[in-house]
C-alpha positions as CSV (number, residue, x, y, z in Angstrom):
1,M,-31.2,-21.9,29.1
2,Q,-32.4,-18.9,29.2
3,L,-32.4,-16.4,26.1
4,R,-30.0,-14.0,27.7
5,D,-27.5,-17.5,28.4
6,L,-28.2,-18.2,24.6
7,H,-27.0,-15.0,23.2
8,S,-23.7,-15.1,25.1
9,K,-23.1,-18.9,23.3
10,P,-20.2,-18.9,21.0
11,G,-22.5,-20.5,18.4
12,H,-25.1,-18.1,18.6
13,L,-22.3,-15.2,18.2
14,I,-21.1,-16.9,15.2
15,R,-24.3,-16.8,13.6
16,R,-25.0,-13.6,14.2
17,A,-21.6,-12.7,13.0
18,Q,-22.3,-14.5,9.6
19,Q,-25.7,-12.3,9.5
20,I,-23.9,-9.0,9.7
21,A,-20.9,-10.2,7.4
22,V,-23.4,-11.1,4.6
23,A,-25.6,-8.0,5.2
24,I,-22.5,-5.8,4.9
25,F,-21.4,-7.6,1.7
26,M,-24.6,-7.5,0.4
27,E,-24.9,-3.5,0.9
28,E,-20.7,-3.3,-0.7
29,C,-21.7,-5.5,-3.5
30,A,-25.1,-4.2,-4.3
31,S,-24.4,-2.6,-7.6
32,Y,-23.0,-6.3,-8.9
33,D,-25.8,-8.4,-7.8
34,L,-23.5,-10.5,-5.9
35,T,-23.6,-12.9,-3.2
36,P,-20.4,-14.2,-0.7
37,V,-20.9,-17.4,-2.3
38,Q,-21.4,-16.3,-5.7
39,Y,-18.0,-14.3,-5.4
40,A,-16.3,-17.3,-4.0
41,A,-17.5,-19.7,-6.6
42,L,-16.2,-17.3,-9.1
43,V,-12.7,-16.8,-7.6
44,A,-12.4,-20.6,-7.1
45,I,-13.1,-21.2,-10.6
46,R,-11.0,-18.1,-11.7
47,E,-8.1,-20.1,-9.9
48,N,-9.1,-23.5,-11.0
49,P,-10.1,-23.2,-14.4
50,G,-11.7,-26.7,-15.6
51,T,-12.8,-27.5,-12.3
52,D,-16.0,-29.4,-11.6
53,A,-18.8,-28.7,-9.0
54,T,-17.7,-31.5,-6.7
55,R,-14.1,-29.9,-6.5
56,L,-15.4,-26.8,-6.4
57,S,-17.6,-27.7,-3.1
58,A,-14.2,-28.6,-1.4
59,L,-12.5,-25.6,-2.1
60,I,-15.2,-22.9,-1.0
61,A,-16.5,-25.5,1.5
62,F,-20.1,-25.0,0.4
63,D,-22.7,-27.7,0.3
64,R,-22.9,-29.6,-3.2
65,S,-26.6,-29.7,-3.9
66,T,-26.9,-26.1,-3.0
67,L,-23.8,-25.3,-5.1
68,G,-26.0,-26.4,-8.0
69,N,-28.3,-23.8,-7.7
70,V,-25.8,-21.2,-7.0
71,L,-23.7,-22.5,-10.4
72,E,-27.2,-22.3,-12.5
73,R,-27.6,-18.9,-11.5
74,L,-23.9,-17.9,-12.8
75,E,-24.8,-19.9,-16.0
76,V,-28.0,-18.1,-16.7
77,R,-26.0,-14.6,-16.1
78,K,-23.4,-15.8,-18.6
79,L,-20.5,-15.6,-15.8
80,V,-19.8,-19.4,-15.8
81,T,-20.0,-21.7,-18.7
82,R,-20.1,-25.9,-18.1
83,Y,-18.7,-28.1,-20.4
84,S,-18.0,-32.1,-20.5
85,S,-14.6,-33.5,-19.4
86,P,-13.1,-34.9,-22.3
87,D,-12.2,-38.1,-20.2
88,D,-16.0,-38.7,-18.7
89,K,-19.1,-36.8,-20.5
90,R,-21.0,-37.3,-17.6
91,I,-18.7,-34.8,-15.5
92,K,-18.9,-31.1,-16.2
93,L,-16.0,-28.9,-16.0
94,L,-16.3,-25.1,-15.1
95,K,-15.1,-22.1,-16.4
96,L,-15.7,-18.2,-16.1
97,T,-16.8,-16.2,-19.2
98,V,-15.2,-12.9,-20.0
99,A,-18.0,-11.2,-18.2
100,G,-17.4,-13.7,-15.5
101,S,-13.6,-12.4,-15.4
102,A,-14.7,-8.8,-15.3
103,L,-17.5,-9.0,-12.9
104,V,-15.0,-10.5,-10.3
105,K,-12.2,-7.8,-11.2
106,C,-14.7,-5.2,-10.7
107,A,-16.2,-6.3,-7.6
108,E,-12.7,-7.1,-5.6
109,T,-12.9,-3.3,-4.3
110,A,-16.3,-3.7,-2.6
111,V,-15.5,-7.1,-1.8
112,L,-12.4,-5.9,0.3
113,R,-14.2,-2.6,1.4
114,A,-16.9,-5.0,2.9
115,Q,-14.2,-7.2,4.5
116,E,-13.0,-3.8,6.0
117,R,-16.2,-2.9,7.0
118,I,-16.9,-6.2,9.0
119,L,-13.8,-5.4,11.4
120,A,-13.9,-1.8,11.3
121,R,-15.4,-1.3,14.9
122,L,-12.6,-3.4,16.5
123,Q,-9.2,-1.7,17.5
124,R,-6.6,-3.0,15.2
125,N,-4.8,-5.3,17.6
126,D,-8.5,-7.2,18.5
127,R,-8.7,-7.0,14.7
128,N,-5.8,-9.4,14.3
129,K,-6.2,-11.4,17.3
130,L,-10.1,-11.9,16.0
131,M,-8.6,-13.0,12.5
132,E,-6.1,-15.6,14.1
133,L,-8.2,-17.1,16.7
134,L,-11.3,-17.5,13.8
135,G,-8.7,-19.1,11.8
136,Q,-7.7,-21.3,14.3
137,L,-11.4,-22.1,15.2
138,V,-12.2,-22.9,12.0
139,E,-8.8,-25.3,10.9
140,M,-9.3,-27.3,14.3
141,N,-13.1,-27.9,13.1
142,N,-13.0,-28.2,9.9
143,D,-13.4,-31.9,10.0
144,V,-16.6,-31.9,11.7
145,S,-18.0,-29.3,9.0
146,R,-20.9,-30.7,6.7
147,V,-18.5,-29.8,3.9
148,P,-14.8,-29.6,5.1
149,R,-12.9,-27.3,3.2
150,R,-10.1,-28.9,1.0
151,A,-7.1,-27.8,-0.9
152,A,-6.5,-27.2,-4.8
153,G,-4.7,-30.3,-6.3
């Protein structure tokens, strides 16, 4: 395979799209010192207070071992607290702090602006089509992911 062929392959294009999406997110959220994964974790914890890191990993489809580092950084910033489960002291449950809740709320406009920017150069119909096809691609291949996304509950 030649380099020009590589540049037209779906895996390469998806990886490049991810790089672009992260760059735009980081620009828009620079004042919040927040990564896309940190934001996803904060939102998921807000919606599922008392969840543990393993469950959180499934909710946001993110590698459990790497998520531990993300949670440590959020805890150091006092955005998340971990506490022992009343049923099993070995399990640490998660909840947002007041500062974590405030950050998620404040950052939402910037996050939405980033999402708009990612698609902004496409025509409206193409944006909708891309989102529909990406959704299908992800859903149909969820089971082959290193970390399949699982619903809450």
